C-alpha positions in Angstrom: 21.7 4.0 5.5 18.7 1.8 4.6 16.3 2.8 1.8 12.7 1.7 1.8 10.6 1.8 -1.3 6.8 1.5 -0.7 4.2 1.2 -3.4 0.6 0.1 -4.0 -0.6 -2.6 -6.4 -1.8 -1.8 -9.9 -5.4 -1.1 -10.8 -7.9 -4.0 -10.2 -11.3 -5.0 -11.5 -12.9 -4.0 -8.2 -11.1 -0.6 -8.2 -13.0 0.1 -11.5 -16.3 -1.2 -10.1 -16.0 0.8 -6.9 -16.1 -2.3 -4.7 -14.6 -2.8 -1.3 -11.6 -5.1 -1.6 -9.8 -5.2 1.8 -8.7 -8.8 2.6 -10.6 -10.1 -0.4 -9.1 -10.0 -3.9 -9.8 -9.1 -7.5 -7.5 -9.4 -10.5 -5.3 -6.7 -11.9 -6.8 -5.1 -15.0 -4.8 -4.8 -18.2 -4.1 -1.2 -17.2 -3.1 -2.4 -13.7 -0.5 -4.7 -15.3 0.8 -1.9 -17.5 1.0 0.3 -14.4 3.1 -2.3 -12.6 5.5 -2.7 -15.6 5.9 1.1 -15.9 6.8 1.3 -12.2 9.2 -1.6 -12.6 11.0 0.2 -15.4 11.2 3.4 -13.3 12.8 1.4 -10.4 15.6 0.1 -12.6 18.3 2.4 -11.2 17.3 2.2 -7.5 19.5 -0.8 -6.7 16.8 -2.8 -5.0 18.1 -6.0 -3.4 14.9 -7.5 -1.9 11.2 -7.4 -2.6 8.3 -8.1 -0.3 4.6 -8.1 -0.9 1.2 -8.5 0.8 0.0 -12.0 0.3 -3.0 -10.8 -1.7 -2.7 -11.7 -5.3 -3.1 -8.2 -6.6 -0.1 -7.1 -4.7 1.9 -10.3 -5.5 1.2 -9.9 -9.2 2.3 -6.3 -9.1 5.5 -7.3 -7.2 6.2 -10.0 -9.7 6.3 -7.5 -12.5 9.0 -5.6 -10.5 10.9 -8.7 -9.5 11.1 -9.9 -13.1 12.1 -6.5 -14.5 14.9 -6.0 -12.0 16.1 -9.6 -12.0 15.6 -10.1 -8.3 15.5 -13.3 -6.4 12.5 -14.9 -4.6 9.5 -12.7 -3.8 8.5 -12.9 -0.1 4.9 -12.2 1.0 3.3 -11.5 4.3 -0.2 -11.1 5.6 1.2 -8.2 7.7 1.1 -6.0 4.5 -2.6 -6.8 3.7 -5.1 -4.1 3.1 -7.3 -2.8 5.9 -9.9 -5.6 6.5 -13.4 -4.2 6.0 -15.1 -7.3 7.3 -18.7 -7.6 6.2 -18.3 -4.8 3.7 -15.9 -6.6 1.4 -17.2 -7.2 -2.1 -19.9 -4.6 -1.7 -20.2 -1.4 -3.7 -18.9 1.7 -1.7 -21.8 3.9 -2.8 -24.4 1.3 -1.7 -22.7 1.0 1.7 -22.8 4.8 2.2 -26.6 4.6 1.7 -27.0 1.6 4.0 -24.8 2.8 6.8 -25.1 6.7 6.8 -24.1 7.0 10.5 -20.9 5.0 10.2 -19.9 6.8 7.0 -20.6 10.2 8.6 -17.9 9.3 11.2 -15.7 7.7 8.5 -15.6 10.9 6.5 -14.7 13.0 9.6 -12.9 10.7 12.0 -12.1 7.4 10.2 -9.5 6.5 12.8 -12.4 5.9 15.3 -14.2 3.5 13.0 -14.0 -0.3 13.3 -15.8 -1.8 10.3 -18.4 -4.5 11.0 -16.3 -7.7 11.5 -13.2 -5.8 10.3 -10.3 -3.7 11.5 -9.6 -0.2 12.5 -6.7 2.1 11.4 -4.7 1.7 14.5 -4.6 -2.1 14.2 -3.7 -2.0 10.5 -0.9 0.6 11.1 0.6 -1.4 14.0 0.8 -4.8 12.1 2.2 -3.2 9.0 4.6 -0.9 10.9 5.9 -3.8 13.1 6.7 -5.8 9.9 8.4 -2.8 8.3 10.6 -2.3 11.3 11.7 -6.0 11.1 12.5 -5.5 7.4 14.7 -2.4 8.3 16.6 -4.5 10.9 17.0 -7.5 8.6 18.2 -5.5 5.6 20.3 -2.7 7.1 22.2 -0.7 4.5 20.2 -2.1 1.6 17.4 -1.0 -0.6 14.1 -2.9 -0.2 10.8 -2.6 -2.1 7.5 -3.5 -0.4 4.2 -3.7 -2.3 1.0 -3.2 -0.3 -2.4 -1.5 -0.6 -3.8 2.0 -0.6 -5.0 2.5 3.0 -2.3 0.3 4.5 0.4 2.2 2.5 -1.0 5.6 3.5 -0.9 4.6 7.2 2.7 3.4 6.8 3.7 6.7 5.3 1.8 8.6 7.9 3.7 6.8 10.7 7.1 7.2 8.9 6.6 10.9 8.7 5.9 11.2 12.4 2.2 11.8 12.3 -0.4 10.1 14.5 -3.1 7.9 13.0 -5.7 10.7 13.4 -3.4 12.9 11.3 -3.5 10.5 8.3 -5.0 13.1 6.0 -1.7 15.1 6.2 0.0 12.6 3.9 -0.7 12.1 0.2 -3.3 9.6 -1.1 -1.7 6.6 -2.6 -3.0 5.9 -6.1 -2.3 2.6 -7.9 1.5 2.0 -8.1 2.2 5.3 -6.3 5.9 5.5 -5.4 7.4 6.4 -2.0 11.1 6.3 -1.2 12.3 6.9 2.3 15.8 6.8 3.8 16.2 5.3 7.3 19.0 6.5 9.6 18.5 5.1 13.1 15.0 6.1 14.2 14.8 8.9 11.6 12.8 8.4 8.4 13.7 10.9 5.7 11.2 11.2 2.8 12.7 11.5 -0.7 9.7 10.7 -2.8 6.0 10.6 -1.6 3.0 9.3 -3.5 4.6 10.0 -6.9 3.0 8.7 -10.1 5.2 10.3 -12.8 5.7 6.8 -14.4 2.1 6.8 -15.3 2.2 10.0 -17.3 0.7 9.5 -20.7 -0.9 6.2 -19.9 -4.5 7.5 -19.9 
């Protein structure tokens, strides 16, 4: 049996400012670093053998906290785990975009899987690139426990796929807050959820 641990990076500056990050980056806040360290401590007993990350610095820095705490070897990163690319929207404030593009956001709020952002991606593309990479990891590390650090929307789409839902059913899976923990066991083609979107390690941090 292979165990896959999926999580999101810690809080960032743009998370606080309400800005679109996507393929762009902003640094972890002090709280974000503490979130990553708290998650790392929680993962001590999970017998993780390998760790992978998106190649965005906010994910890499979160994964590094886990790697150091668990005494793991080299961290591997991949663009396949990057966040949904929002194209021309990246760096902008979400609320201002809603006021500028009301028609797009009307569809985003009801049928986001049908939206391709200006110069960016859509959910189906993001899910496919991330899922294809995850399938490779499962094949490479059969019988081991692997941790992957990615991003909110990408992570939610991975969990949606793992649970057997279609892209348009993405709302059926839990939202992935900063450092949310997901643990899934893989047996052949079957993905068995053990922990989904859990943030107990952050209790008392506020």
